[in-house]
All heavy atoms as TSV, in Angstrom:
chain	resi	resn	atom	element	x	y	z
A	1	MET	N	N	-50.147	-59.923	-40.300
A	1	MET	CA	C	-49.603	-59.066	-41.322
A	1	MET	C	C	-50.347	-57.751	-41.330
A	1	MET	O	O	-51.369	-57.609	-40.701
A	1	MET	CB	C	-49.716	-59.699	-42.712
A	1	MET	CG	C	-48.780	-60.859	-43.007
A	1	MET	SD	S	-47.061	-60.581	-42.713
A	1	MET	CE	C	-46.554	-59.626	-44.070
A	2	ALA	N	N	-49.868	-56.823	-42.098
A	2	ALA	CA	C	-50.467	-55.509	-42.162
A	2	ALA	C	C	-51.536	-55.485	-43.252
A	2	ALA	O	O	-51.436	-56.135	-44.262
A	2	ALA	CB	C	-49.394	-54.475	-42.497
A	3	ASP	N	N	-52.548	-54.677	-42.990
A	3	ASP	CA	C	-53.622	-54.488	-43.973
A	3	ASP	C	C	-53.078	-53.564	-45.069
A	3	ASP	O	O	-52.076	-52.889	-44.898
A	3	ASP	CB	C	-54.836	-53.808	-43.330
A	3	ASP	CG	C	-55.454	-54.669	-42.251
A	3	ASP	OD1	O	-55.341	-55.893	-42.320
A	3	ASP	OD2	O	-56.047	-54.058	-41.354
A	4	ASP	N	N	-53.786	-53.551	-46.211
A	4	ASP	CA	C	-53.393	-52.629	-47.269
A	4	ASP	C	C	-53.626	-51.161	-46.844
A	4	ASP	O	O	-52.941	-50.285	-47.296
A	4	ASP	CB	C	-54.183	-52.926	-48.550
A	4	ASP	CG	C	-53.756	-54.248	-49.156
A	4	ASP	OD1	O	-52.606	-54.668	-48.926
A	4	ASP	OD2	O	-54.569	-54.872	-49.862
A	5	LYS	N	N	-54.634	-50.940	-46.001
A	5	LYS	CA	C	-54.935	-49.589	-45.532
A	5	LYS	C	C	-53.883	-49.105	-44.555
A	5	LYS	O	O	-53.612	-47.895	-44.486
A	5	LYS	CB	C	-56.297	-49.548	-44.844
A	5	LYS	CG	C	-57.472	-49.850	-45.765
A	5	LYS	CD	C	-58.764	-49.655	-45.037
A	5	LYS	CE	C	-58.891	-50.630	-43.913
A	5	LYS	NZ	N	-60.158	-50.601	-43.244
A	6	ASN	N	N	-53.290	-49.969	-43.761
A	6	ASN	CA	C	-52.299	-49.584	-42.735
A	6	ASN	C	C	-50.981	-50.290	-43.031
A	6	ASN	O	O	-50.652	-51.315	-42.420
A	6	ASN	CB	C	-52.800	-49.981	-41.354
A	6	ASN	CG	C	-54.079	-49.263	-40.978
A	6	ASN	OD1	O	-54.286	-48.135	-41.360
A	6	ASN	ND2	N	-54.926	-49.918	-40.223
A	7	PRO	N	N	-50.182	-49.735	-43.949
A	7	PRO	CA	C	-48.908	-50.402	-44.228
A	7	PRO	C	C	-47.936	-50.285	-43.070
A	7	PRO	O	O	-47.959	-49.313	-42.322
A	7	PRO	CB	C	-48.395	-49.653	-45.455
A	7	PRO	CG	C	-49.037	-48.298	-45.364
A	7	PRO	CD	C	-50.340	-48.517	-44.725
A	8	VAL	N	N	-47.092	-51.281	-42.930
A	8	VAL	CA	C	-46.055	-51.252	-41.875
A	8	VAL	C	C	-44.745	-51.014	-42.566
A	8	VAL	O	O	-44.367	-51.722	-43.507
A	8	VAL	CB	C	-46.046	-52.585	-41.112
A	8	VAL	CG1	C	-44.912	-52.629	-40.118
A	8	VAL	CG2	C	-47.371	-52.868	-40.450
A	9	GLU	N	N	-44.033	-50.001	-42.110
A	9	GLU	CA	C	-42.716	-49.671	-42.680
A	9	GLU	C	C	-41.685	-50.570	-42.046
A	9	GLU	O	O	-41.620	-50.708	-40.832
A	9	GLU	CB	C	-42.409	-48.198	-42.422
A	9	GLU	CG	C	-41.160	-47.746	-43.141
A	9	GLU	CD	C	-40.909	-46.255	-42.907
A	9	GLU	OE1	O	-41.833	-45.555	-42.544
A	9	GLU	OE2	O	-39.759	-45.861	-43.137
A	10	ARG	N	N	-40.891	-51.234	-42.884
A	10	ARG	CA	C	-39.913	-52.178	-42.370
A	10	ARG	C	C	-38.553	-51.822	-42.987
A	10	ARG	O	O	-38.463	-51.258	-44.042
A	10	ARG	CB	C	-40.289	-53.614	-42.725
A	10	ARG	CG	C	-41.556	-54.047	-42.075
A	10	ARG	CD	C	-41.866	-55.435	-42.428
A	10	ARG	NE	N	-43.150	-55.783	-41.798
A	10	ARG	CZ	C	-43.978	-56.710	-42.257
A	10	ARG	NH1	N	-43.667	-57.371	-43.334
A	10	ARG	NH2	N	-45.081	-56.940	-41.642
A	11	GLY	N	N	-37.496	-52.230	-42.294
A	11	GLY	CA	C	-36.178	-52.015	-42.843
A	11	GLY	C	C	-35.141	-52.821	-42.101
A	11	GLY	O	O	-35.400	-53.498	-41.126
A	12	VAL	N	N	-33.944	-52.784	-42.666
A	12	VAL	CA	C	-32.791	-53.507	-42.084
A	12	VAL	C	C	-31.622	-52.546	-42.047
A	12	VAL	O	O	-31.403	-51.795	-43.002
A	12	VAL	CB	C	-32.444	-54.748	-42.918
A	12	VAL	CG1	C	-31.211	-55.462	-42.365
A	12	VAL	CG2	C	-33.616	-55.721	-42.993
A	13	SER	N	N	-30.895	-52.532	-40.975
A	13	SER	CA	C	-29.682	-51.713	-40.917
A	13	SER	C	C	-28.562	-52.547	-40.316
A	13	SER	O	O	-28.812	-53.594	-39.754
A	13	SER	CB	C	-29.939	-50.465	-40.040
A	13	SER	OG	O	-30.300	-50.840	-38.735
A	14	MET	N	N	-27.325	-52.083	-40.520
A	14	MET	CA	C	-26.164	-52.834	-40.025
A	14	MET	C	C	-25.472	-52.019	-38.928
A	14	MET	O	O	-25.295	-50.805	-39.089
A	14	MET	CB	C	-25.206	-53.080	-41.190
A	14	MET	CG	C	-25.774	-53.935	-42.298
A	14	MET	SD	S	-26.058	-55.593	-41.841
A	14	MET	CE	C	-24.478	-56.309	-42.089
A	15	ASP	N	N	-25.068	-52.702	-37.890
A	15	ASP	CA	C	-24.269	-52.036	-36.824
A	15	ASP	C	C	-22.810	-51.957	-37.270
A	15	ASP	O	O	-22.405	-52.498	-38.280
A	15	ASP	CB	C	-24.329	-52.910	-35.553
A	15	ASP	CG	C	-25.648	-52.750	-34.812
A	15	ASP	OD1	O	-26.367	-51.797	-35.105
A	15	ASP	OD2	O	-25.899	-53.638	-33.974
A	16	GLN	N	N	-22.027	-51.225	-36.430
A	16	GLN	CA	C	-20.588	-51.133	-36.725
A	16	GLN	C	C	-19.901	-52.478	-36.631
A	16	GLN	O	O	-18.902	-52.726	-37.322
A	16	GLN	CB	C	-19.923	-50.158	-35.765
A	16	GLN	CG	C	-20.306	-48.733	-35.975
A	16	GLN	CD	C	-19.645	-47.780	-35.007
A	16	GLN	OE1	O	-19.067	-48.207	-34.018
A	16	GLN	NE2	N	-19.747	-46.490	-35.295
A	17	ASP	N	N	-20.415	-53.378	-35.803
A	17	ASP	CA	C	-19.779	-54.671	-35.659
A	17	ASP	C	C	-20.285	-55.683	-36.689
A	17	ASP	O	O	-19.910	-56.868	-36.637
A	17	ASP	CB	C	-20.010	-55.216	-34.222
A	17	ASP	CG	C	-21.459	-55.371	-33.865
A	17	ASP	OD1	O	-22.331	-54.989	-34.672
A	17	ASP	OD2	O	-21.732	-55.860	-32.756
A	18	GLY	N	N	-21.122	-55.255	-37.619
A	18	GLY	CA	C	-21.558	-56.122	-38.734
A	18	GLY	C	C	-22.825	-56.874	-38.468
A	18	GLY	O	O	-23.285	-57.644	-39.296
A	19	LYS	N	N	-23.453	-56.702	-37.283
A	19	LYS	CA	C	-24.724	-57.385	-37.010
A	19	LYS	C	C	-25.867	-56.560	-37.615
A	19	LYS	O	O	-25.874	-55.336	-37.622
A	19	LYS	CB	C	-24.909	-57.516	-35.489
A	19	LYS	CG	C	-23.896	-58.418	-34.837
A	19	LYS	CD	C	-24.169	-58.518	-33.363
A	19	LYS	CE	C	-23.125	-59.426	-32.714
A	19	LYS	NZ	N	-23.335	-59.502	-31.260
A	20	SER	N	N	-26.822	-57.301	-38.119
A	20	SER	CA	C	-27.984	-56.613	-38.736
A	20	SER	C	C	-29.083	-56.431	-37.739
A	20	SER	O	O	-29.287	-57.213	-36.822
A	20	SER	CB	C	-28.492	-57.412	-39.957
A	20	SER	OG	O	-28.958	-58.664	-39.524
A	21	ASN	N	N	-29.795	-55.322	-37.911
A	21	ASN	CA	C	-30.951	-54.994	-37.079
A	21	ASN	C	C	-32.177	-54.913	-38.002
A	21	ASN	O	O	-32.165	-54.242	-39.014
A	21	ASN	CB	C	-30.783	-53.629	-36.403
A	21	ASN	CG	C	-29.646	-53.671	-35.418
A	21	ASN	OD1	O	-29.464	-54.633	-34.664
A	21	ASN	ND2	N	-28.855	-52.613	-35.390
A	22	VAL	N	N	-33.220	-55.614	-37.632
A	22	VAL	CA	C	-34.478	-55.558	-38.365
A	22	VAL	C	C	-35.444	-54.695	-37.532
A	22	VAL	O	O	-35.574	-54.922	-36.329
A	22	VAL	CB	C	-35.054	-56.952	-38.604
A	22	VAL	CG1	C	-36.364	-56.855	-39.357
A	22	VAL	CG2	C	-34.070	-57.795	-39.377
A	23	TRP	N	N	-36.097	-53.759	-38.179
A	23	TRP	CA	C	-36.985	-52.855	-37.433
A	23	TRP	C	C	-38.294	-52.696	-38.214
A	23	TRP	O	O	-38.322	-52.915	-39.438
A	23	TRP	CB	C	-36.350	-51.523	-37.145
A	23	TRP	CG	C	-35.710	-50.882	-38.350
A	23	TRP	CD1	C	-34.435	-51.002	-38.762
A	23	TRP	CD2	C	-36.366	-50.008	-39.281
A	23	TRP	NE1	N	-34.226	-50.277	-39.907
A	23	TRP	CE2	C	-35.403	-49.672	-40.257
A	23	TRP	CE3	C	-37.631	-49.527	-39.418
A	23	TRP	CZ2	C	-35.673	-48.838	-41.318
A	23	TRP	CZ3	C	-37.922	-48.703	-40.494
A	23	TRP	CH2	C	-36.940	-48.352	-41.412
A	24	ALA	N	N	-39.320	-52.281	-37.534
A	24	ALA	CA	C	-40.634	-52.011	-38.149
A	24	ALA	C	C	-41.304	-50.862	-37.418
A	24	ALA	O	O	-41.187	-50.741	-36.192
A	24	ALA	CB	C	-41.516	-53.235	-38.110
A	25	ILE	N	N	-41.938	-50.001	-38.185
A	25	ILE	CA	C	-42.697	-48.898	-37.618
A	25	ILE	C	C	-44.159	-49.169	-37.954
A	25	ILE	O	O	-44.547	-49.167	-39.106
A	25	ILE	CB	C	-42.261	-47.548	-38.190
A	25	ILE	CG1	C	-40.785	-47.298	-37.890
A	25	ILE	CG2	C	-43.166	-46.413	-37.634
A	25	ILE	CD1	C	-40.242	-46.068	-38.558
A	26	GLU	N	N	-44.934	-49.402	-36.957
A	26	GLU	CA	C	-46.366	-49.687	-37.166
A	26	GLU	C	C	-47.158	-48.390	-37.040
A	26	GLU	O	O	-46.800	-47.500	-36.318
A	26	GLU	CB	C	-46.840	-50.713	-36.153
A	26	GLU	CG	C	-46.080	-52.016	-36.335
A	26	GLU	CD	C	-46.834	-53.196	-35.792
A	26	GLU	OE1	O	-47.999	-53.076	-35.455
A	26	GLU	OE2	O	-46.239	-54.294	-35.717
A	27	PRO	N	N	-48.269	-48.288	-37.795
A	27	PRO	CA	C	-49.070	-47.054	-37.738
A	27	PRO	C	C	-49.734	-46.881	-36.379
A	27	PRO	O	O	-49.941	-47.841	-35.650
A	27	PRO	CB	C	-50.153	-47.267	-38.816
A	27	PRO	CG	C	-50.178	-48.742	-39.014
A	27	PRO	CD	C	-48.830	-49.275	-38.711
A	28	LYS	N	N	-50.006	-45.615	-36.057
A	28	LYS	CA	C	-50.657	-45.286	-34.793
A	28	LYS	C	C	-52.071	-45.886	-34.764
A	28	LYS	O	O	-52.751	-45.906	-35.758
A	28	LYS	CB	C	-50.777	-43.790	-34.585
A	28	LYS	CG	C	-49.476	-43.103	-34.326
A	28	LYS	CD	C	-49.725	-41.638	-34.085
A	28	LYS	CE	C	-48.454	-40.905	-33.778
A	28	LYS	NZ	N	-48.705	-39.478	-33.535
A	29	MET	N	N	-52.465	-46.303	-33.586
A	29	MET	CA	C	-53.843	-46.784	-33.432
A	29	MET	C	C	-54.729	-45.570	-33.159
A	29	MET	O	O	-54.350	-44.670	-32.427
A	29	MET	CB	C	-53.930	-47.751	-32.245
A	29	MET	CG	C	-53.210	-49.039	-32.475
A	29	MET	SD	S	-53.380	-50.157	-31.105
A	29	MET	CE	C	-55.131	-50.465	-31.120
A	30	GLU	N	N	-55.897	-45.581	-33.794
A	30	GLU	CA	C	-56.854	-44.491	-33.554
A	30	GLU	C	C	-57.790	-44.914	-32.420
A	30	GLU	O	O	-58.425	-45.964	-32.460
A	30	GLU	CB	C	-57.664	-44.235	-34.817
A	30	GLU	CG	C	-56.764	-43.683	-35.924
A	30	GLU	CD	C	-57.594	-43.400	-37.177
A	30	GLU	OE1	O	-58.795	-43.252	-37.074
A	30	GLU	OE2	O	-56.943	-43.303	-38.229
A	31	ILE	N	N	-57.850	-44.081	-31.408
A	31	ILE	CA	C	-58.703	-44.355	-30.232
A	31	ILE	C	C	-59.869	-43.410	-30.245
A	31	ILE	O	O	-59.710	-42.207	-30.403
A	31	ILE	CB	C	-57.862	-44.190	-28.933
A	31	ILE	CG1	C	-56.694	-45.149	-28.963
A	31	ILE	CG2	C	-58.745	-44.382	-27.727
A	31	ILE	CD1	C	-55.708	-44.934	-27.823
A	32	GLU	N	N	-61.040	-43.967	-30.070
A	32	GLU	CA	C	-62.242	-43.153	-30.041
A	32	GLU	C	C	-62.451	-42.584	-28.648
A	32	GLU	O	O	-62.386	-43.282	-27.662
A	32	GLU	CB	C	-63.449	-44.015	-30.455
A	32	GLU	CG	C	-64.608	-43.193	-30.834
A	32	GLU	CD	C	-65.581	-43.986	-31.649
A	32	GLU	OE1	O	-65.153	-44.859	-32.407
A	32	GLU	OE2	O	-66.773	-43.738	-31.505
A	33	ASN	N	N	-62.637	-41.276	-28.579
A	33	ASN	CA	C	-62.708	-40.583	-27.297
A	33	ASN	C	C	-64.133	-40.397	-26.770
A	33	ASN	O	O	-64.294	-40.205	-25.573
A	33	ASN	CB	C	-62.026	-39.213	-27.413
A	33	ASN	CG	C	-60.550	-39.335	-27.629
A	33	ASN	OD1	O	-59.928	-40.285	-27.210
A	33	ASN	ND2	N	-59.970	-38.384	-28.355
A	34	LYS	N	N	-65.132	-40.407	-27.636
A	34	LYS	CA	C	-66.476	-40.134	-27.187
A	34	LYS	C	C	-67.179	-41.431	-26.681
A	34	LYS	O	O	-67.038	-42.453	-27.276
A	34	LYS	CB	C	-67.298	-39.539	-28.300
A	34	LYS	CG	C	-66.970	-38.114	-28.622
A	34	LYS	CD	C	-67.998	-37.536	-29.529
A	34	LYS	CE	C	-67.803	-36.042	-29.736
A	34	LYS	NZ	N	-68.854	-35.441	-30.518
A	35	SER	N	N	-67.915	-41.272	-25.596
A	35	SER	CA	C	-68.664	-42.400	-25.082
A	35	SER	C	C	-69.986	-42.492	-25.835
A	35	SER	O	O	-70.388	-41.610	-26.575
A	35	SER	CB	C	-68.934	-42.199	-23.569
A	35	SER	OG	O	-69.829	-41.124	-23.394
A	36	SER	N	N	-70.689	-43.579	-25.617
A	36	SER	CA	C	-71.966	-43.794	-26.302
A	36	SER	C	C	-73.012	-42.753	-25.853
A	36	SER	O	O	-73.858	-42.352	-26.626
A	36	SER	CB	C	-72.478	-45.221	-26.093
A	36	SER	OG	O	-72.703	-45.436	-24.722
A	37	GLU	N	N	-72.954	-42.339	-24.578
A	37	GLU	CA	C	-73.873	-41.302	-24.113
A	37	GLU	C	C	-73.663	-39.966	-24.810
A	37	GLU	O	O	-74.602	-39.273	-25.154
A	37	GLU	CB	C	-73.760	-41.097	-22.589
A	37	GLU	CG	C	-74.246	-42.270	-21.745
A	37	GLU	CD	C	-73.148	-43.281	-21.500
A	37	GLU	OE1	O	-71.947	-42.967	-21.705
A	37	GLU	OE2	O	-73.449	-44.421	-21.081
A	38	GLU	N	N	-72.367	-39.613	-25.058
A	38	GLU	CA	C	-72.095	-38.366	-25.729
A	38	GLU	C	C	-72.550	-38.429	-27.219
A	38	GLU	O	O	-73.036	-37.460	-27.753
A	38	GLU	CB	C	-70.593	-38.066	-25.691
A	38	GLU	CG	C	-70.100	-37.674	-24.316
A	38	GLU	CD	C	-68.577	-37.538	-24.271
A	38	GLU	OE1	O	-67.894	-38.309	-24.897
A	38	GLU	OE2	O	-68.157	-36.604	-23.570
A	39	LYS	N	N	-72.371	-39.620	-27.815
A	39	LYS	CA	C	-72.808	-39.777	-29.216
A	39	LYS	C	C	-74.339	-39.662	-29.308
A	39	LYS	O	O	-74.860	-39.056	-30.222
A	39	LYS	CB	C	-72.358	-41.113	-29.743
A	39	LYS	CG	C	-70.881	-41.192	-30.011
A	39	LYS	CD	C	-70.524	-42.533	-30.548
A	39	LYS	CE	C	-69.047	-42.736	-30.663
A	39	LYS	NZ	N	-68.728	-44.091	-31.114
A	40	THR	N	N	-75.035	-40.292	-28.328
A	40	THR	CA	C	-76.488	-40.252	-28.336
A	40	THR	C	C	-76.974	-38.807	-28.128
A	40	THR	O	O	-77.918	-38.397	-28.815
A	40	THR	CB	C	-77.054	-41.168	-27.220
A	40	THR	OG1	O	-76.550	-42.480	-27.425
A	40	THR	CG2	C	-78.554	-41.186	-27.231
A	41	GLY	N	N	-76.336	-38.081	-27.229
A	41	GLY	CA	C	-76.726	-36.718	-26.969
A	41	GLY	C	C	-76.501	-35.836	-28.207
A	41	GLY	O	O	-77.352	-35.015	-28.562
A	42	SER	N	N	-75.407	-36.072	-28.905
A	42	SER	CA	C	-75.122	-35.298	-30.105
A	42	SER	C	C	-76.120	-35.616	-31.194
A	42	SER	O	O	-76.589	-34.711	-31.911
A	42	SER	CB	C	-73.699	-35.589	-30.629
A	42	SER	OG	O	-72.739	-35.187	-29.683
A	43	ALA	N	N	-76.514	-36.871	-31.330
A	43	ALA	CA	C	-77.488	-37.269	-32.331
A	43	ALA	C	C	-78.843	-36.668	-32.043
A	43	ALA	O	O	-79.524	-36.195	-32.964
A	43	ALA	CB	C	-77.577	-38.763	-32.416
A	44	LEU	N	N	-79.248	-36.685	-30.778
A	44	LEU	CA	C	-80.538	-36.105	-30.390
A	44	LEU	C	C	-80.543	-34.606	-30.640
A	44	LEU	O	O	-81.577	-34.053	-31.082
A	44	LEU	CB	C	-80.839	-36.426	-28.930
A	44	LEU	CG	C	-81.204	-37.864	-28.643
A	44	LEU	CD1	C	-81.380	-38.061	-27.119
A	44	LEU	CD2	C	-82.481	-38.293	-29.349
A	45	LEU	N	N	-79.448	-33.925	-30.348
A	45	LEU	CA	C	-79.349	-32.502	-30.576
A	45	LEU	C	C	-79.449	-32.212	-32.080
A	45	LEU	O	O	-80.163	-31.239	-32.480
A	45	LEU	CB	C	-78.015	-31.983	-30.025
A	45	LEU	CG	C	-77.818	-30.478	-30.119
A	45	LEU	CD1	C	-78.838	-29.750	-29.257
A	45	LEU	CD2	C	-76.410	-30.125	-29.670
A	46	ALA	N	N	-78.799	-32.979	-32.900
A	46	ALA	CA	C	-78.880	-32.791	-34.357
A	46	ALA	C	C	-80.299	-33.008	-34.868
A	46	ALA	O	O	-80.806	-32.242	-35.701
A	46	ALA	CB	C	-77.900	-33.725	-35.039
A	47	VAL	N	N	-80.961	-34.064	-34.400
A	47	VAL	CA	C	-82.330	-34.353	-34.841
A	47	VAL	C	C	-83.280	-33.236	-34.367
A	47	VAL	O	O	-84.155	-32.799	-35.110
A	47	VAL	CB	C	-82.794	-35.743	-34.345
A	47	VAL	CG1	C	-84.277	-35.957	-34.549
A	47	VAL	CG2	C	-82.003	-36.849	-35.056
A	48	GLY	N	N	-83.083	-32.788	-33.130
A	48	GLY	CA	C	-83.921	-31.680	-32.620
A	48	GLY	C	C	-83.739	-30.426	-33.421
A	48	GLY	O	O	-84.706	-29.709	-33.717
A	49	GLY	N	N	-82.484	-30.101	-33.744
A	49	GLY	CA	C	-82.225	-28.910	-34.565
A	49	GLY	C	C	-82.876	-28.997	-35.949
A	49	GLY	O	O	-83.418	-28.026	-36.462
A	50	LEU	N	N	-82.794	-30.178	-36.525
A	50	LEU	CA	C	-83.407	-30.380	-37.842
A	50	LEU	C	C	-84.937	-30.262	-37.755
A	50	LEU	O	O	-85.574	-29.660	-38.644
A	50	LEU	CB	C	-83.042	-31.756	-38.378
A	50	LEU	CG	C	-83.505	-32.071	-39.788
A	50	LEU	CD1	C	-82.899	-31.123	-40.827
A	50	LEU	CD2	C	-83.121	-33.509	-40.171
A	51	ALA	N	N	-85.518	-30.749	-36.669
A	51	ALA	CA	C	-86.986	-30.646	-36.522
A	51	ALA	C	C	-87.415	-29.189	-36.332
A	51	ALA	O	O	-88.406	-28.742	-36.914
A	51	ALA	CB	C	-87.417	-31.480	-35.310
A	52	ILE	N	N	-86.643	-28.447	-35.565
A	52	ILE	CA	C	-86.948	-27.016	-35.359
A	52	ILE	C	C	-86.833	-26.269	-36.665
A	52	ILE	O	O	-87.704	-25.453	-37.021
A	52	ILE	CB	C	-86.077	-26.428	-34.263
A	52	ILE	CG1	C	-86.458	-27.007	-32.894
A	52	ILE	CG2	C	-86.151	-24.901	-34.234
A	52	ILE	CD1	C	-85.486	-26.629	-31.785
A	53	PHE	N	N	-85.761	-26.543	-37.429
A	53	PHE	CA	C	-85.606	-25.907	-38.737
A	53	PHE	C	C	-86.751	-26.217	-39.650
A	53	PHE	O	O	-87.289	-25.351	-40.337
A	53	PHE	CB	C	-84.295	-26.317	-39.359
A	53	PHE	CG	C	-84.087	-25.805	-40.757
A	53	PHE	CD1	C	-83.776	-24.485	-40.972
A	53	PHE	CD2	C	-84.279	-26.641	-41.843
A	53	PHE	CE1	C	-83.609	-24.008	-42.271
A	53	PHE	CE2	C	-84.113	-26.196	-43.125
A	53	PHE	CZ	C	-83.790	-24.885	-43.346
A	54	GLY	N	N	-87.184	-27.493	-39.671
A	54	GLY	CA	C	-88.293	-27.907	-40.519
A	54	GLY	C	C	-89.597	-27.202	-40.115
A	54	GLY	O	O	-90.384	-26.820	-40.990
A	55	ALA	N	N	-89.811	-27.034	-38.827
A	55	ALA	CA	C	-91.042	-26.385	-38.354
A	55	ALA	C	C	-91.053	-24.894	-38.749
A	55	ALA	O	O	-92.078	-24.379	-39.191
A	55	ALA	CB	C	-91.158	-26.537	-36.836
A	56	ILE	N	N	-89.908	-24.248	-38.622
A	56	ILE	CA	C	-89.810	-22.832	-39.011
A	56	ILE	C	C	-90.009	-22.672	-40.505
A	56	ILE	O	O	-90.722	-21.769	-40.978
A	56	ILE	CB	C	-88.464	-22.224	-38.553
A	56	ILE	CG1	C	-88.448	-22.143	-37.004
A	56	ILE	CG2	C	-88.227	-20.852	-39.145
A	56	ILE	CD1	C	-87.094	-21.785	-36.436
A	57	ALA	N	N	-89.381	-23.573	-41.279
A	57	ALA	CA	C	-89.504	-23.512	-42.723
A	57	ALA	C	C	-90.965	-23.769	-43.153
A	57	ALA	O	O	-91.500	-23.083	-44.043
A	57	ALA	CB	C	-88.584	-24.519	-43.396
A	58	ALA	N	N	-91.623	-24.727	-42.522
A	58	ALA	CA	C	-93.021	-25.057	-42.855
A	58	ALA	C	C	-93.902	-23.848	-42.519
A	58	ALA	O	O	-94.805	-23.497	-43.297
A	58	ALA	CB	C	-93.466	-26.275	-42.130
A	59	ALA	N	N	-93.695	-23.208	-41.352
A	59	ALA	CA	C	-94.503	-22.042	-40.986
A	59	ALA	C	C	-94.304	-20.886	-41.962
A	59	ALA	O	O	-95.263	-20.212	-42.328
A	59	ALA	CB	C	-94.138	-21.629	-39.547
A	60	ALA	N	N	-93.069	-20.692	-42.386
A	60	ALA	CA	C	-92.796	-19.613	-43.316
A	60	ALA	C	C	-93.423	-19.900	-44.670
A	60	ALA	O	O	-93.986	-18.993	-45.306
A	60	ALA	CB	C	-91.299	-19.404	-43.460
A	61	LEU	N	N	-93.366	-21.116	-45.135
A	61	LEU	CA	C	-93.900	-21.442	-46.462
A	61	LEU	C	C	-95.441	-21.435	-46.481
A	61	LEU	O	O	-96.044	-21.110	-47.504
A	61	LEU	CB	C	-93.378	-22.825	-46.912
A	61	LEU	CG	C	-91.872	-22.856	-47.268
A	61	LEU	CD1	C	-91.441	-24.269	-47.547
A	61	LEU	CD2	C	-91.593	-21.951	-48.450
A	62	THR	N	N	-96.065	-21.787	-45.357
A	62	THR	CA	C	-97.525	-21.774	-45.347
A	62	THR	C	C	-98.089	-20.377	-45.189
A	62	THR	O	O	-99.270	-20.123	-45.514
A	62	THR	CB	C	-98.085	-22.661	-44.206
A	62	THR	OG1	O	-97.530	-22.206	-42.961
A	62	THR	CG2	C	-97.749	-24.108	-44.445
A	63	ASN	N	N	-97.291	-19.418	-44.738
A	63	ASN	CA	C	-97.755	-18.046	-44.560
A	63	ASN	C	C	-97.307	-17.103	-45.677
A	63	ASN	O	O	-97.434	-15.886	-45.549
A	63	ASN	CB	C	-97.259	-17.517	-43.211
A	63	ASN	CG	C	-97.946	-18.188	-42.041
A	63	ASN	OD1	O	-99.132	-18.485	-42.113
A	63	ASN	ND2	N	-97.196	-18.457	-41.000
A	64	LEU	N	N	-96.859	-17.644	-46.784
A	64	LEU	CA	C	-96.528	-16.776	-47.922
A	64	LEU	C	C	-97.793	-16.242	-48.526
A	64	LEU	O	O	-98.826	-16.901	-48.568
A	64	LEU	CB	C	-95.758	-17.599	-48.955
A	64	LEU	CG	C	-94.309	-17.976	-48.600
A	64	LEU	CD1	C	-93.726	-18.861	-49.677
A	64	LEU	CD2	C	-93.454	-16.762	-48.414
A	65	PRO	N	N	-97.746	-15.013	-49.077
A	65	PRO	CA	C	-98.951	-14.459	-49.712
A	65	PRO	C	C	-99.278	-15.226	-51.006
A	65	PRO	O	O	-98.420	-15.739	-51.693
A	65	PRO	CB	C	-98.574	-13.022	-49.993
A	65	PRO	CG	C	-97.076	-12.981	-49.993
A	65	PRO	CD	C	-96.643	-14.082	-49.106
A	66	ASP	N	N	-100.545	-15.222	-51.350
A	66	ASP	CA	C	-101.001	-15.892	-52.557
A	66	ASP	C	C	-100.653	-14.989	-53.769
A	66	ASP	O	O	-101.039	-13.833	-53.811
A	66	ASP	CB	C	-102.520	-16.080	-52.495
A	66	ASP	CG	C	-103.032	-16.902	-53.671
A	66	ASP	OD1	O	-102.204	-17.516	-54.373
A	66	ASP	OD2	O	-104.265	-16.913	-53.875
A	67	PRO	N	N	-99.883	-15.538	-54.738
A	67	PRO	CA	C	-99.483	-14.682	-55.874
A	67	PRO	C	C	-100.676	-14.268	-56.763
A	67	PRO	O	O	-100.572	-13.336	-57.509
A	67	PRO	CB	C	-98.497	-15.557	-56.631
A	67	PRO	CG	C	-98.635	-16.913	-56.104
A	67	PRO	CD	C	-99.299	-16.815	-54.791
A	68	ASN	N	N	-101.793	-14.977	-56.676
A	68	ASN	CA	C	-102.956	-14.634	-57.500
A	68	ASN	C	C	-103.732	-13.430	-56.958
A	68	ASN	O	O	-104.604	-12.920	-57.590
A	68	ASN	CB	C	-103.903	-15.836	-57.592
A	68	ASN	CG	C	-103.250	-16.963	-58.349
A	68	ASN	OD1	O	-102.439	-16.730	-59.252
A	68	ASN	ND2	N	-103.553	-18.188	-57.937
A	69	GLN	N	N	-103.401	-12.954	-55.745
A	69	GLN	CA	C	-104.072	-11.801	-55.152
A	69	GLN	C	C	-103.640	-10.518	-55.788
A	69	GLN	O	O	-104.333	-9.509	-55.707
A	69	GLN	CB	C	-103.802	-11.720	-53.657
A	69	GLN	CG	C	-104.509	-12.754	-52.828
A	69	GLN	CD	C	-104.175	-12.604	-51.344
A	69	GLN	OE1	O	-103.214	-11.948	-50.989
A	69	GLN	NE2	N	-104.995	-13.223	-50.509
A	70	PHE	N	N	-102.485	-10.506	-56.402
A	70	PHE	CA	C	-101.945	-9.235	-56.930
A	70	PHE	C	C	-102.311	-8.998	-58.352
A	70	PHE	O	O	-102.393	-9.613	-59.247
A	70	PHE	CB	C	-100.398	-9.194	-56.742
A	70	PHE	CG	C	-100.012	-9.302	-55.317
A	70	PHE	CD1	C	-99.422	-10.462	-54.810
A	70	PHE	CD2	C	-100.186	-8.264	-54.426
A	70	PHE	CE1	C	-99.046	-10.549	-53.508
A	70	PHE	CE2	C	-99.831	-8.343	-53.107
A	70	PHE	CZ	C	-99.232	-9.476	-52.645
């Protein structure tokens, strides 16, 4: 049967000769296109970018002038 998330559309129609036709339209299947190597590379790139951002932010925050000097 169909899941609640993926309903299947069903119906019945009649031919000119009086015979009934039962039909169903099932939802499209979603196919994942990325391989595990591409996912790993993307994850490493994201982690590297976050690390670089953190290092730049830490360097900027440690080099701020002391407000008590003024």
